LUMKEZA-184628 format. One record per residue: residue number from 1; residue in three letters; y, z, x of N, C-alpha, C in turn. Coordinates in steps of 0.05 Angstrom, whole numbers. Example, Ala and Ser with C-alpha at 12.3 -4.5 7.8 and 13.67 -1.06 7.14 Angstrom:
2
<r 1, 'ALA', <-114, 156, 264>, <-90, 156, 246>, <-66, 156, 264>>
<r 2, 'SER', <-45, 142, 257>, <-21, 143, 273>, <1, 157, 258>>
This chain:
109
<r 1, 'MET', <-320, 57, 150>, <-307, 74, 168>, <-325, 94, 177>>
<r 2, 'ASP', <-344, 105, 163>, <-363, 125, 171>, <-381, 114, 194>>
<r 3, 'LYS', <-385, 88, 198>, <-403, 79, 217>, <-389, 68, 243>>
<r 4, 'ASN', <-362, 73, 242>, <-346, 63, 265>, <-339, 87, 282>>
<r 5, 'ASN', <-350, 87, 306>, <-345, 112, 324>, <-315, 114, 332>>
<r 6, 'ASN', <-300, 92, 331>, <-271, 93, 336>, <-254, 107, 315>>
<r 7, 'VAL', <-266, 108, 290>, <-252, 121, 268>, <-258, 152, 270>>
<r 8, 'LEU', <-237, 166, 277>, <-240, 197, 282>, <-238, 211, 257>>
<r 9, 'LYS', <-221, 198, 238>, <-218, 214, 214>, <-210, 195, 191>>
<r 10, 'TRP', <-217, 197, 168>, <-205, 182, 146>, <-207, 199, 120>>
<r 11, 'SER', <-190, 192, 102>, <-190, 204, 75>, <-179, 184, 55>>
<r 12, 'SER', <-186, 188, 30>, <-179, 172, 9>, <-158, 187, -10>>
<r 13, 'GLU', <-136, 173, -15>, <-116, 183, -33>, <-107, 212, -26>>
<r 14, 'SER', <-106, 218, -1>, <-100, 244, 7>, <-72, 248, 13>>
<r 15, 'ILE', <-57, 227, 19>, <-28, 227, 24>, <-14, 218, 0>>
<r 16, 'ILE', <6, 236, -9>, <23, 230, -31>, <52, 228, -21>>
<r 17, 'ILE', <63, 205, -30>, <90, 201, -21>, <108, 196, -45>>
<r 18, 'PRO', <130, 212, -47>, <149, 209, -69>, <165, 182, -66>>
<r 19, 'TYR', <171, 170, -89>, <187, 148, -91>, <202, 146, -116>>
<r 20, 'VAL', <223, 131, -117>, <239, 127, -142>, <230, 100, -154>>
<r 21, 'SER', <220, 99, -177>, <215, 72, -191>, <239, 58, -197>>
<r 22, 'PRO', <240, 32, -191>, <263, 15, -199>, <263, 8, -229>>
<r 23, 'VAL', <242, 15, -242>, <240, 7, -271>, <251, 31, -288>>
<r 24, 'ASP', <242, 56, -282>, <255, 79, -299>, <273, 96, -282>>
<r 25, 'HIS', <278, 91, -257>, <296, 106, -240>, <289, 136, -239>>
<r 26, 'LYS', <264, 140, -243>, <253, 169, -240>, <237, 172, -214>>
<r 27, 'ALA', <235, 196, -206>, <216, 203, -183>, <188, 202, -193>>
<r 28, 'HIS', <170, 191, -176>, <141, 188, -179>, <128, 195, -154>>
<r 29, 'ARG', <100, 196, -157>, <85, 202, -133>, <65, 179, -127>>
<r 30, 'TYR', <64, 169, -103>, <49, 148, -94>, <26, 157, -79>>
<r 31, 'PHE', <1, 154, -89>, <-23, 163, -76>, <-32, 137, -60>>
<r 32, 'VAL', <-29, 138, -34>, <-37, 116, -15>, <-66, 117, -14>>
<r 33, 'ASP', <-80, 91, -15>, <-108, 90, -15>, <-122, 102, 6>>
<r 34, 'CYS', <-114, 100, 31>, <-129, 113, 53>, <-109, 122, 76>>
<r 35, 'ALA', <-117, 142, 90>, <-106, 151, 115>, <-128, 151, 135>>
<r 36, 'ILE', <-122, 137, 158>, <-142, 133, 178>, <-131, 141, 205>>
<r 37, 'VAL', <-147, 154, 222>, <-141, 161, 248>, <-161, 146, 265>>
<r 38, 'ILE', <-152, 128, 284>, <-168, 110, 299>, <-163, 115, 329>>
<r 39, 'LYS', <-183, 114, 345>, <-181, 114, 374>, <-181, 85, 382>>
<r 40, 'GLU', <-159, 76, 395>, <-155, 50, 403>, <-151, 49, 435>>
<r 41, 'GLY', <-172, 49, 448>, <-173, 51, 478>, <-165, 78, 485>>
<r 42, 'GLU', <-145, 85, 498>, <-138, 114, 505>, <-118, 125, 484>>
<r 43, 'ASN', <-110, 108, 465>, <-90, 117, 444>, <-104, 126, 419>>
<r 44, 'ILE', <-92, 145, 406>, <-98, 153, 380>, <-77, 142, 361>>
<r 45, 'ARG', <-85, 126, 340>, <-65, 115, 321>, <-70, 124, 294>>
<r 46, 'HIS', <-50, 129, 278>, <-53, 138, 250>, <-42, 116, 232>>
<r 47, 'TYR', <-58, 110, 213>, <-49, 89, 194>, <-50, 101, 165>>
<r 48, 'LEU', <-34, 89, 147>, <-37, 92, 118>, <-43, 64, 110>>
<r 49, 'VAL', <-63, 62, 93>, <-71, 36, 85>, <-73, 33, 53>>
<r 50, 'GLU', <-61, 13, 43>, <-62, 6, 18>, <-80, -20, 14>>
<r 51, 'VAL', <-96, -21, -7>, <-114, -44, -10>, <-105, -55, -36>>
<r 52, 'LYS', <-98, -81, -37>, <-89, -95, -61>, <-100, -122, -61>>
<r 53, 'PRO', <-106, -135, -85>, <-111, -163, -86>, <-86, -179, -76>>
<r 54, 'TYR', <-92, -201, -61>, <-71, -217, -48>, <-49, -222, -68>>
<r 55, 'ARG', <-57, -233, -92>, <-37, -243, -112>, <-18, -220, -119>>
<r 56, 'GLN', <-25, -195, -117>, <-8, -173, -124>, <12, -167, -101>>
<r 57, 'THR', <9, -181, -81>, <29, -175, -59>, <51, -197, -58>>
<r 58, 'LEU', <49, -216, -76>, <68, -238, -79>, <86, -236, -102>>
<r 59, 'LYS', <111, -244, -100>, <129, -243, -124>, <118, -261, -146>>
<r 60, 'PRO', <119, -250, -169>, <107, -264, -192>, <123, -290, -196>>
<r 61, 'THR', <107, -311, -206>, <119, -337, -211>, <119, -343, -240>>
<r 62, 'THR', <137, -361, -248>, <139, -369, -276>, <123, -393, -283>>
<r 63, 'HIS', <104, -401, -265>, <90, -427, -270>, <68, -423, -293>>
<r 64, 'GLY', <61, -445, -304>, <39, -442, -324>, <50, -435, -352>>
<r 65, 'ASN', <34, -424, -370>, <41, -418, -397>, <41, -389, -400>>
<r 66, 'LYS', <49, -372, -381>, <51, -343, -384>, <70, -335, -406>>
<r 67, 'LYS', <61, -314, -420>, <78, -304, -439>, <101, -287, -426>>
<r 68, 'LYS', <122, -284, -441>, <144, -270, -430>, <138, -243, -424>>
<r 69, 'SER', <122, -229, -440>, <113, -204, -438>, <98, -199, -410>>
<r 70, 'THR', <81, -220, -406>, <65, -220, -383>, <81, -222, -357>>
<r 71, 'LEU', <103, -239, -359>, <120, -242, -337>, <136, -216, -330>>
<r 72, 'ILE', <146, -204, -351>, <160, -178, -349>, <142, -156, -338>>
<r 73, 'TYR', <116, -155, -346>, <99, -135, -334>, <93, -139, -306>>
<r 74, 'GLU', <87, -165, -299>, <82, -172, -272>, <107, -166, -252>>
<r 75, 'GLN', <129, -171, -261>, <154, -167, -246>, <157, -137, -241>>
<r 76, 'ALA', <154, -120, -263>, <158, -91, -262>, <136, -79, -242>>
<r 77, 'THR', <113, -89, -244>, <91, -81, -226>, <98, -85, -198>>
<r 78, 'TYR', <106, -109, -192>, <115, -117, -165>, <138, -103, -154>>
<r 79, 'ASP', <157, -98, -172>, <180, -82, -162>, <172, -54, -156>>
<r 80, 'ILE', <155, -43, -173>, <145, -14, -167>, <130, -14, -142>>
<r 81, 'ASN', <112, -34, -138>, <97, -33, -114>, <116, -36, -88>>
<r 82, 'LEU', <137, -52, -90>, <156, -56, -68>, <169, -27, -62>>
<r 83, 'ALA', <176, -13, -83>, <188, 14, -79>, <169, 32, -66>>
<r 84, 'LYS', <141, 33, -75>, <122, 48, -62>, <119, 41, -31>>
<r 85, 'TRP', <118, 15, -27>, <113, 8, 2>, <137, 15, 19>>
<r 86, 'ALA', <161, 12, 9>, <183, 20, 24>, <184, 48, 31>>
<r 87, 'ALA', <175, 65, 11>, <176, 93, 14>, <154, 100, 35>>
<r 88, 'ALA', <130, 85, 35>, <107, 90, 54>, <116, 81, 81>>
<r 89, 'ARG', <129, 60, 84>, <139, 50, 111>, <159, 72, 122>>
<r 90, 'GLU', <177, 83, 106>, <194, 102, 114>, <181, 127, 123>>
<r 91, 'TRP', <164, 137, 105>, <146, 160, 112>, <132, 156, 141>>
<r 92, 'CYS', <118, 134, 144>, <106, 129, 168>, <124, 127, 192>>
<r 93, 'SER', <146, 116, 188>, <168, 114, 210>, <174, 141, 221>>
<r 94, 'ARG', <177, 160, 201>, <186, 187, 209>, <162, 200, 224>>
<r 95, 'LYS', <137, 196, 217>, <114, 208, 228>, <103, 192, 253>>
<r 96, 'GLY', <111, 170, 260>, <101, 154, 281>, <73, 141, 273>>
<r 97, 'TRP', <72, 136, 246>, <46, 124, 237>, <51, 93, 231>>
<r 98, 'GLU', <31, 79, 221>, <36, 51, 214>, <27, 48, 185>>
<r 99, 'PHE', <40, 32, 168>, <32, 27, 142>, <23, -2, 140>>
<r 100, 'LEU', <-3, -4, 129>, <-15, -30, 125>, <-22, -37, 98>>
<r 101, 'ILE', <-20, -61, 89>, <-28, -71, 64>, <-50, -91, 70>>
<r 102, 'LEU', <-75, -85, 60>, <-98, -102, 65>, <-104, -116, 39>>
<r 103, 'THR', <-112, -140, 42>, <-120, -157, 16>, <-148, -168, 24>>
<r 104, 'GLU', <-159, -182, 5>, <-183, -197, 11>, <-183, -216, 33>>
<r 105, 'LYS', <-158, -225, 42>, <-155, -244, 64>, <-160, -228, 90>>
<r 106, 'GLU', <-156, -202, 92>, <-159, -187, 117>, <-186, -173, 118>>
<r 107, 'LEU', <-199, -169, 96>, <-223, -153, 96>, <-246, -171, 96>>
<r 108, 'PRO', <-268, -165, 111>, <-292, -179, 111>, <-307, -181, 84>>
<r 109, 'LYS', <-318, -202, 79>, <-334, -205, 52>, <-360, -191, 55>>
């Protein structure tokens, strides 16, 4: 981002969004990976970006020989991520920003 002239500003983990965990039903703080301000033509756009491995963006499956404890952990992590992302989307909607989740499928190698 430092080398792209269209990136006007960026920061790492500078935006903190409150969310309620579906696991413990308590309030927590979500530190979004990046906040980016980009010039796109004549427009200035604001983005919150979360970077995750693609497999962590999918609902866990029960295939293979996974232990029950592994399945419970994966499901809890997935549910927490969904709550974080919903809170981020709602925060962005109020501010006129866009929330993106990027995985290795979107990022250049």
